[in-house]
N, C-alpha and C positions, 0 to 999 in steps of 0.2 A: 188262390192254392186247390188243388185235385190231388187228393190222395186216393190210391188204388188197393187193393187187398186181397190177392187170391187164396180165400179162406182151406178150398178144397177144389183138387183137381181128378181126385178117383172116379174111375164108374163101376157101377153095380156095387162094389162091396168096400168098406174102408179099411187102410192099411194101416201102421201103425206110421205115425207121423204126415200122412198124406190121406182127409178127408176127404169126405164127398164134394159133390161139386155145390161151389158158392164163390160169390165175388162179390167183394162189399167197396162203395165210394165213397167218399165226404168231402164234402165241400162249403163253406160255409157256415159250416155249424151244425148243417144239415146231410144226413145219412142214406144213402139206397143200397138195397141189396137184391144180387140177379141170385136164384134161386137160393132153396135151405134144405142143403143135403143131410146126412146123419154125420155128426161131428161139427158142426156151425159153430153149436158154440163152443166147444172144445176151442177153436181154432180162435174165435174173437176173445177167448180167456187167454189164451199165449200171444193174441197180440197186445193185448190190452187195451182192446177198444170194447165200449161197453153198448149191450145191444139195445139196452133203454131209448137210446136217442135216435134209432131208423123211424124213417117216414115213409120210405115206402119200400115195398119188396115187388121182385118183377120175378114172375116165373117163367123158365123158356117152355115148358112141358112138365107133364103129369106121371112121369116116371116115379116111381119111390124113392129114387137116389137124388133126385131134385127138389123132392117138398118133404120128406119124410121128419128133416128136423125141423118143423116148422109148428108142430104141436107144444113143444117142449119151449121153445123162440117165447111162442105167444105166453106160458106161463110165465117163463124168465121176466118179459114185460110187465107181466101181472102184477106179481109178487116183489118187484121194485117201483110199484105204485103211480105207474106209468095212467096217465087220464087221457092222453092225447090221441087223438084217433092215427090209426096204421092203413096206410092204403095199400092195398092188394091190383098187382095187374097181372095177369094171364091168359091164355086160350079161353073162350067157351067152354063154361062149366066150371070155372073157378071157383062160385059161391059156394055149388054142389059138393066140390072135391073138399074144399077148406071147412064145409059143414059137417063131410062123414072125417076130417082129421077133430074136428074139434069134439068128435063124442069123449077123449079122455080128458078136456082141456074145453068145459064146459061154460065156466065161467069168469067173463074177462072183465077189468076197471074200466076196458077202454072199447072206442066203437073200429071195428075193422069197417072199413069201404072198397067197394070191388067195383075193377072197373075190368071187363071181359073183350078181349082183340077179336074179333069176327072177321072183318080186312086182310087182305094180304099184306096191307102196309097201312099202319096209322103212327100219327104224332100225337105225342101227350105233353103236356107243359108241368111238370112237377117242382113246385118248388123251385129252386136254381138247376135244376135238370130239364132239357128236351131231351124228350126220350122216342126215337123212332124204333118200331117194332117189325118188324121184315117176316114173314113164313116162307121159312125153310123145309127140307123132303127132310122126314123122320119116318117111323112108320105108325105116328099118332101125330096130333097137329101139334108142331113144333115153333117156337122163333126164337131168333137171333133181337139182339137188342144194338141201338147206336147211340149212348149216351153224350151230349156237347154239352156242356157251358159256354155261356155266350159271355162274353169279356164287352164291361166298356171300354170307354179310351181312360187314359190316365188324365190325373187330376192335373190343373194346369195354374199354380200360383198364381202367376204371373195376369191370366185373365180375372183371378178371383178379383185380387187387387186392383184391376184397373176397373170394374167394376164395380170397386165399392162393396164388396160383398161382404158383412160380418164373421172375423173367422168364425166363429162358435156354430155356426152353420156348414161347414166347409164338410165335415164329416157325413151328414146328412143329403147332401147333394150329389157327394161321389158314390151313397148308393143307393142314388135314385130316385130321392125323395122330391117333389115339388114345396116351396114355403110359401107360404103367404108373410111379406115382413111389409111396414109401414104400405100399405094400399101398392106394393110391387111385388106380380109374382116370380121369386128364383125359382130355375127352372136347371137339372143337372147337363145340359147344354151349354149354358153361360160358362162354366166352366170345366168342362170336361174335352178333351182332344178327340179325335178320331176314333171308334170301333176298334180295338183291337182282334185279332184271331182269335178266335176261340179254340176251346180243346176237345178233342174227340175221342172217346173209348168205345171202340167196336167189339161186341162178344156174341160167338158163336158155339154151340154145341150139338152133338146128337143130330147129325145130317149128313147126307150125300154132298157132292160136290153143286154148287148152283148159280149160277153167275148174280147172283142179288147177292150173295154174300162179297164176291167181289167190288161191286158194285157201291155197295153200302162201307168196305173198306178203303177204299181210297180216299187218300187224304188225313187218315185217320192219324191220332196221334200214338196209338196205342192200340194192335187189335190182338186180340185172343179168339183162338181156333180149337177146335176141337182135332186130336189124332187119337183116333183110341186103339191103332196097330200099329206096330212096328215092323211087323216083316211084311215084304211084298206081298207073299206068296200066301196070306190071310185076305188078299183084294176082295175074292168070292165072298169070305165072313161078310168082308165091313158091306157089301155091297145088299146080303140079304139084310142084314140086321142095319141099314138105313146110319152107316155111320164114313165115316174117313180115314182114309190110313196115313201115317204122318206124310208120306210121297205125294198123297193127294191134297194133303192139306198144304203143306210147299208148294203145291202148283200156283 
């Protein structure tokens, strides 16, 4: 099961009931956040989701409306007695930017791990998430993200029984474990059917239209794309500030 929540969709300034940019994904007990704009914690509270179990935060770029909520979120995690490391992903300069923001959140009881993106396309495997980062076209270095969940085949009870695999091992094999039992190696492929189609969510914001967006969006189960201006007459402004109109996003 993959849960997706748009915690914030506003641009530049938060509004009542519309916080700044952030998206959260939950899968198998692992949580991933993309961007952390102002109001992210309020949106999490409204949703009833806790910030403590977030494992990964990916940043598209370092404009304030996409990252200014981070210091407060880190402090909340620390106050909740978090000790697990937190992985941060973003364009080159991430550690420097986060270091500056941590002037007001200097002491944390957990480690921050940094992954800085330097190529136009990069793939990461973090927990259950396969993350494809792709460079888009904003007025600072900016990335979109395709987040995929791979799905193994369904558990085949008949296969497990035919091979006399003890029932107490079924759950572990279904989770991908290998088990040594009475001199025999039990592997997941003994009890699982063919791999199933995975799940894919594609997220891009703050960019002009570029072909790479459609490339990654193809085959996605959910595509989240920015549209900053609703009026066609603001097309020139969209070009100047490297955003899209609603019409460009729809195309």
